[in-house]
C-alpha positions in Angstrom: 99.4 88.8 112.4 100.9 91.6 112.5 99.8 95.8 112.2 102.8 95.9 109.8 101.6 93.7 107.9 99.4 94.7 105.6 100.6 98.3 105.0 102.0 99.1 102.2 105.4 100.9 102.8 106.4 103.2 100.3 105.7 106.8 101.5 105.3 105.6 104.9 108.3 107.7 107.0 110.2 106.6 110.4 108.0 109.2 112.4 104.6 108.5 110.5 104.7 105.0 111.7 105.7 105.8 115.5 102.1 107.8 115.0 99.9 105.0 114.0 101.3 102.6 116.6 99.7 105.0 119.2 96.7 104.9 116.2 97.3 100.8 116.6 97.4 101.2 120.1 94.0 102.3 121.0 92.4 101.0 118.1 93.6 98.0 120.9 92.5 99.5 123.9 88.1 100.1 122.2 85.7 101.4 124.9 83.4 99.6 123.3 82.0 96.8 121.4 82.6 95.4 117.4 78.7 96.9 116.9 79.5 99.9 117.8 82.7 99.9 115.9 81.5 99.6 112.3 79.3 102.7 112.9 82.1 104.6 114.1 85.2 103.2 111.8 85.6 106.9 111.3 87.3 106.7 115.2 90.5 104.8 113.9 90.4 106.3 109.8 93.9 108.0 108.5 93.0 111.2 106.4 94.6 108.9 103.6 92.3 106.6 104.5 89.4 108.3 103.9 91.0 110.5 100.7 91.0 106.8 99.2 86.4 106.9 99.6 86.1 110.1 98.3 88.6 109.6 95.1 86.3 106.0 94.6 83.6 108.8 95.2 85.2 111.1 92.5 85.8 108.0 90.0 82.3 106.3 90.2 80.4 109.6 90.0 82.2 110.0 86.7 80.5 107.1 85.6 77.0 107.9 86.5 74.9 108.8 83.5 77.5 106.5 81.4 76.2 102.6 80.7 78.7 99.9 81.5 79.9 97.4 83.9 82.8 98.8 86.5 86.5 96.5 86.8 88.6 96.7 88.7 92.1 95.2 88.3 93.7 94.5 91.1 91.5 93.7 94.0 93.9 92.5 96.7 91.6 92.6 100.0 88.7 93.9 97.7 88.1 97.4 99.8 86.9 98.6 96.3 84.8 96.1 95.3 82.7 96.9 98.2 82.7 100.0 98.5 81.6 100.7 94.9 78.6 98.2 95.4 78.1 100.6 98.6 77.6 103.5 96.2 75.8 101.8 93.4 73.9 101.5 96.7 74.0 106.0 97.2 74.6 106.7 94.2 71.6 105.3 91.4 70.0 102.9 93.4 67.8 100.7 91.2 70.5 100.8 88.5 71.3 96.5 88.7 72.5 96.4 84.8 76.3 97.2 86.1 77.9 94.6 87.6 80.8 95.3 89.2 84.2 92.5 88.3 87.3 91.7 90.5 90.6 90.7 88.6 93.8 89.0 90.8 95.8 86.4 91.1 95.1 86.1 95.0 98.8 85.1 95.2 100.8 87.8 94.8 102.4 89.5 92.2 103.3 88.3 88.3 104.5 88.7 85.6 107.6 90.7 87.1 109.4 92.1 84.1 112.6 94.2 83.2 110.9 96.6 82.4 109.3 97.1 86.0 111.0 97.6 88.7 111.0 95.6 92.5 110.2 96.0 95.6 109.3 96.2 99.0 105.7 95.9 97.3 106.4 94.8 93.7 107.9 91.0 94.0 106.8 87.9 93.6 104.0 88.0 96.6 103.7 91.5 96.9 99.6 91.7 97.8 99.4 88.1 98.6 96.3 87.1 100.5 95.3 84.8 103.1 94.4 80.5 101.0 90.5 81.2 100.2 90.3 84.9 100.5 87.9 85.0 97.5 85.9 83.2 99.2 85.3 85.4 102.2 85.2 88.4 99.5 82.5 86.8 97.7 80.7 86.4 100.6 81.1 90.2 101.6 80.1 91.4 98.2 77.3 88.8 98.6 76.4 90.7 102.5 76.5 94.1 100.9 74.3 93.5 98.1 71.6 92.0 100.9 71.8 94.9 102.3 71.4 97.3 99.8 68.7 98.5 97.1 68.2 96.1 94.1 71.3 94.1 95.3 69.5 90.9 94.4 69.3 91.1 91.1 72.8 92.8 90.9 76.0 90.3 89.7 78.8 90.3 91.2 82.4 89.0 90.0 85.7 87.6 90.8 88.4 86.5 88.3 91.6 84.4 89.4 94.6 84.6 87.8 96.3 86.5 85.1 95.6 90.1 83.9 97.6 88.9 80.9 94.7 86.0 79.7 91.0 86.6 82.3 90.6 89.6 81.1 90.0 88.9 78.2 88.7 85.0 79.1 86.3 86.9 80.9 85.0 89.5 78.4 85.1 86.5 75.7 82.1 84.5 78.7 80.8 88.2 77.9 79.7 89.4 74.6 77.0 91.6 76.2 79.3 93.2 78.1 80.3 96.8 77.6 83.0 99.1 80.0 82.1 102.5 81.8 85.2 102.4 84.4 87.9 100.4 85.2 90.1 100.7 87.7 93.9 99.7 87.1 95.6 98.9 90.3 98.4 96.5 89.0 101.3 98.2 88.2 103.2 96.1 86.2 103.2 96.8 82.5 102.2 92.5 81.5 99.0 92.6 83.4 98.5 96.5 82.7 99.1 96.4 78.7 96.5 93.2 78.0 94.3 93.9 80.5 94.1 97.6 77.9 94.7 95.6 74.7 92.1 93.0 76.1 89.4 96.3 76.8 89.6 97.8 73.2 86.0 96.6 72.1 84.3 97.4 75.3 85.3 101.4 75.8 83.2 103.7 74.4 82.9 107.4 74.4 82.8 108.7 78.0 84.0 105.2 79.5 87.1 105.8 82.2 90.5 104.6 83.0 91.9 105.5 86.5 95.8 104.2 87.4 96.3 104.2 90.5 100.7 104.0 89.8 101.0 106.6 86.1 103.8 108.6 86.1 104.8 107.3 89.2 109.4 106.3 89.4 108.5 103.3 91.7 106.3 101.1 88.9 107.2 102.0 84.7 105.2 99.5 83.3 102.2 100.9 83.8 103.0 104.0 83.0 104.7 102.6 79.8 101.6 100.6 79.4 99.0 103.5 79.5 101.3 105.6 77.0 101.5 102.9 74.9 97.9 102.3 74.8 96.8 105.9 74.4 98.7 106.9 71.3 96.7 108.0 68.7 93.9 108.4 70.6 91.6 110.8 71.5 91.1 111.4 76.0 91.4 113.9 79.0 93.2 113.1 81.9 93.4 114.6 84.8 94.6 113.9 88.3 92.1 113.2 91.2 91.0 115.5 93.4 91.3 113.5 96.7 94.0 111.3 95.7 97.0 113.4 93.6 99.1 110.3 92.5 95.4 108.9 90.9 94.7 109.8 87.3 91.4 109.9 85.1 90.8 109.9 81.9 88.6 110.0 79.9 88.5 108.6 76.0 86.0 111.2 73.8 
């Protein structure tokens, strides 16, 4: 795998790519072992990567006092789910009644329509992961739960398939579920709108919806779906303090 294989390319300049090559070289030449690396990852984490972690903390902090599940719609490699599990252990270590559920095709984008804009990343195999990656991610989540307080009692789920049908199907099988936080990172119109519609009866006052590509000219489908769904609803909206292109909507 090349260094650039799993890097988003949308906002990266040539000078940044050159600088990152230097970082990759320093990473490869590190004079310590992998065990040391795992506890000193900040040596190689760019500010944008750290901002993403602060943003996930910001989103989770909004719902610590709100009952319900946390959903990630568009998991890709699953970092958001893993970080949310670690934040559960930090922010509410004795709350075992908050399942995390990740939805993804694990095969790349599906359902790209005329209202979506195709690009280097928005394509039929965009953000596809290696074969059997879902099983690998499940093992990672299981490990982190085993290290964390009440991990033995927490239920997490990975749901594979098109979110146009899988979100509704999951909820049909979990009539008890209510949703505190839903993080939308699918970029496309149809799965975003279908998932919002499916969640309709599981959201409450105080539920938070997080959108990764709202008001972004490269991803018009997400904004169209959100705009249609929020019409005539009561909510507040703000952008993240750490990633200004991320939006947090709180239902009121």
